[in-house]
C-alpha positions, 0 to 999 in steps of 0.5 A: 209253385203254380205256373205264372208265379214270379219264379216262373216269370223269372225262369220262363223255360223252367217248368216244374214237373213234380213239386212237393212242399214240405215246411214251405220248401220245394223238395225237387224240380224237374225240367222236361228233357233238360235236368233233374235237380236235387235240392241238396246243394248240388245236381243229382241225377242230372242230364248231360251238360249240367253246369254249376251255373244252373245250380246257382240259379236254382239256389237263388230261386229258393232264396227268393221264394222262401227267404232261406239261407244257403245251405239251410237244411231241407227234407228230401225223399219220396212223397207220402200217401197224403202228398207230403214230402217225407225224408230227412232234412237237407241243407237249404230248407227253412221251417216255419215260413207259413207261421212267420208270414201269418204273423206279419199279416196279423201285425199289418192288420192290427196297425191298420185298425189302430190307424182307423181308431185314432182317426175316429177318436179325432173325429169324436173329439172335434164333435164334442168340442163343438157341442160344448161350445154350443151349450156353454151358455145354456149350462151357466144359465141352468146352474144359476137357476138351480142355485136360485131354486135351492135358495128359495127352498131354504127360504121357504123352510125358514119362513115355514119353520115356526109353524113346523115346530109348533106342529111337531110339538103339538104332535109330540114329535120332539125329535123332528122338531129338534132336528128342524131347529138344528138345521136352521140355527146357524142360518138364523144366527148369521142373518139375525141382523135382518128384520125378517130373519130376526122375527123368525128367530124370535118365534123359533126361540119361543117355541124351542123354550116351550119344547125344552120345558115339555121335555124337562117335564117329561124327564122329571116325571120319570114314568117312562123307561130309561131309554125314553129318558135318555132320549129326552136328555139327548134332545135337551142337549141338542137344544143347548141346555146346560150339560152339567145340570142335565147330568145331575138331573139324570143321575137323580132321576136314575137314583129314584128308580134304582132305590125303588128296586133296592126297597123291593129287595129289602122287603123280601128280607122282612120276617112277615112274608116267606122269603124267596129262596136265594136263587130267586132273590139274586135273579130279582136283584140281577134283572132289576137293580143290576140291569137298571144300573147297566142301562143308566151307566151306558146311557150316561156315558153316551150322553155325557161323554163330553163332560170328561173326568168330572162326569165320570167321577159323578157316575163312579160315586153314584154307582159305588153308593148304590152298589154298596147298598145292593151288596149289603142286601145280598150279604144279608140274604146270603147270611140266612143260607149259612145254616143250610147244609146244601151248597148247590142252590147257594153256589148257583145263586152266587154264580148268577150274582157274579155273572150279572155284575160282569157288565157293570164291572166292565162299564164302571171299572173305576167303581170296583163293582166286579171286585166287590162281588168277587170278595162277597163270593170269596167271603161266603166260600170261607163261611161255608168252609167254617160251617162245614168244619162245625158240621164235622165237629158236631158229627164227631161229637154226635158219634161220641154221644152214640157210643156213650149211650151204647156203652151205658145202655142196659143189657137185656137178658140173653142179648149182647150189645154192640162190641167195641170193635163194632162201635169203632167201625161205626164211628170211623165210617160215619166220620169218613162219610161226613168228610166225603160229603163236606168235600163234595159240597165245597167242591161245587165252588170250583166246578168249571161251569161256575163263573168265579171258579177261575178266580185266583182265590178259588184256584189256589188259596181256597183249595190249599188253605181253605179246604185242605188246611182249614177244613180237613187238617182243622177237623183232624186236629179238632178231633185230636183235641176233643179226644185229648180233652177226655184226659183232663183231671178227674175233677173235670171232664175226664172223671165222667168219661167211660174207660171204654170210650177212652180205649175206643178213641185211642184206637180210632186215633191210631187208625187215623195215624196208620192209614186214614189221614193219608187217605183223606189228604190224598183224596182232598189233593186229587179233588182240589188241584192246588195251584198255590205255593203256600206251605201246608201241613205235611202228612207226617206231622199230622200222623205224629199228632194223631199218634201222640193223641192215641198214646195219651188216651191209652195212657189215661185209660191205663191210669183210669182203670188202674185207679178203679182197681186201686180204689177197691184195694185202698178201701179194703185195706183202710176199712179193715182192722188188721190187728184184731182180725180172725185167722184167714179161712178164705180169700177176701172178696175184693181180691176176687173182684180185682181178678174179675175186673182185670180179666174183663179189662183184658177182654175189653182191650183185646177187642181193639188191640193186638196181644203183644209180646211176653217174656218166656214163662218159667216152669213155676208160672206154667204150673200156676196156669193150672192153679198149682203153686210151688210151695218151695218157691213160696216158702223160699220167697216169703219165709225169711221175711216173716220167720220170728226166729230168723237170725237176721233183722228183717228190715235189713234183709228187705233193704238188701233185697231192694238193692239187688232188685230191678227198679219198677217204673209204675208209670212207664210209657204204654205201648199199643198192645194188650200186654202193655196196657194190662201191665200198666194197670196191674203195676198201678194196682199193686203199687197202690196196695203196697202203699196202703199196706205201709200205712197200716199195722198188722196182727199175726192173722192180718199178716197171714190174710195179706199172705193169702191175698197176695198168693191168690193175686199171683195165681191169676195176675201173672198171665196178664203182664209182659214179665211175671217177675214184675208181679212177683216183686210187687207182691213180695214187697207187699208181704214184706211191708206187712211183715215189717209192720207186724209185731208178731210176724208168724207166716201161714204154712204154704200148703195151707195158703194153697188150699185156701186159694184153691178153695177160693 
């Protein structure tokens, strides 16, 4: 507190000796020679005679200075190094007094400034009102003059309008002339009852008629492009020409241009000049016809939008007619590509064709151009599948032709031709490579970069019914049908079929049943992710068909080979005079040929089929393996049949033997092994021999010749069959039948028979 302040005036005798302010309060006051005050609410260390009245006066002083309340905390303690009072808060001190005082001063200044601002605004408003009152008359006069000036300019424009229109027409600025006429039309019609305006209107009508005539002439000539012609129509519509008439003329003019494009495309299909490739053809059609159709449709919809449904129907009919002609030309060109084996160029052409028709398809949704284009692409895809199916069939037939030629080719001395196993491997690999090539070719239709690959047909039906069922399953079934066609009657195709080809096809179909069909269908399903729920042929069904084909072929092979040997045996029996034949000295040549042919068949079948299972061999058969035959067995087997002095009737004995012997099924099912095949062939051959013997009558030496021949056959044929008893039974019946048809059945001694057979 400085001397001379309000507090010192209030207490003149109180002079602060030392005063330190902390937070706006004085911590200690000292009166010289009188008291020493502590500001903790009571006297501390005061001099003698300190009274309660002095303490109350001090507290009143503090309240008047700081605005604090009695008993508020304050800091006491010795002053710090910077002169501030340090210590603890004591009751009686008031923090933040400077901040509060500053805020009060700031609010006071703000109120003063707001008062001055309000005063200034009042002065400005007063001056503005005075100025407005002074200029009011002048403003009205200026507005009136501006209106008169604008009116004069409009009148000047109207009076100069005929000359302006004439000049624009002469310069070819038809758009500017139409805009001038449009600006003045309403005014001239409104004031046409006035003579001056009537004259201007008449002049403008004459000029406008001439302008419309020139625009029509320019539009009908058609020399300019579609944008310029659309501009002509727009100007004619602005001049008030009939919209329906302009609509028809616009479409007629556009028809001429688009038909010229169609004639150009048709000329490329002619036979005389070399036709461009299909990609160039579709590019030409897309940039010429399709691009022109888009421009026509866009301009028509913009110009004649006010025509409503009637105008839209005209445009739709127009697009459908010309679009149909364009599609017919495209299909003619695509048909020329059906013979080509490369799909890449065709798919690229179809992709561009489909992409080009997106824009007109969006503009003319009612015309169905995009849908028609998609149908064309789908139709071409189906035709390509059929083409590849025919290609696979032709490749299969070509492989069969190669096999025929290889089998029929003469063998050079010292050089062997390809074996059946090698021919089978060549056929199988060739067919599989053709199938993979066809799958790769048709897979181009489903490539992601192709615009139509996301269509439902190519994501579903094309993959399941087209590729899998139509191409792959169809080819496998066609292959089986072609193979089965070789099993026809001998008078037809089957008679000229080499038996080795039947055997090869049988093994090929069996291999397809075991592995190839499953592999091909798995490969197809992996390449063509089927999203269609249509039923497909199960792998098991197709494998069963292939196995049945293999069984039929192998059975037919057995019949053919059996008939070949049977034919030799039949001729040998029918062409010989068995009654007057000489005593046998050797085995007939035909029997040797039968053994040789059977051995060759055994080797041939062994190249493609496994050995199979045989029954356990008897001790006699093991000896016969080394061309030693048991005479006791032979004598016991044949002696009762042809010993004249036998007490029992030979016919009765033969019938009794048949009752206890097992019935032989000559045409039993053939299994897929070598033993089963040879067994079937030998059964057919020996059964034929038996039936031929039953039709002949034998003399003594004829019976003995049959005995020698049968013994020779038994020496060599038993090793080829599954059960040697089969050969024994059939040969027993042959000898027994010959004995029954012999007037003098005297058999040859077994030892002599063995000697003759060993000598060959």
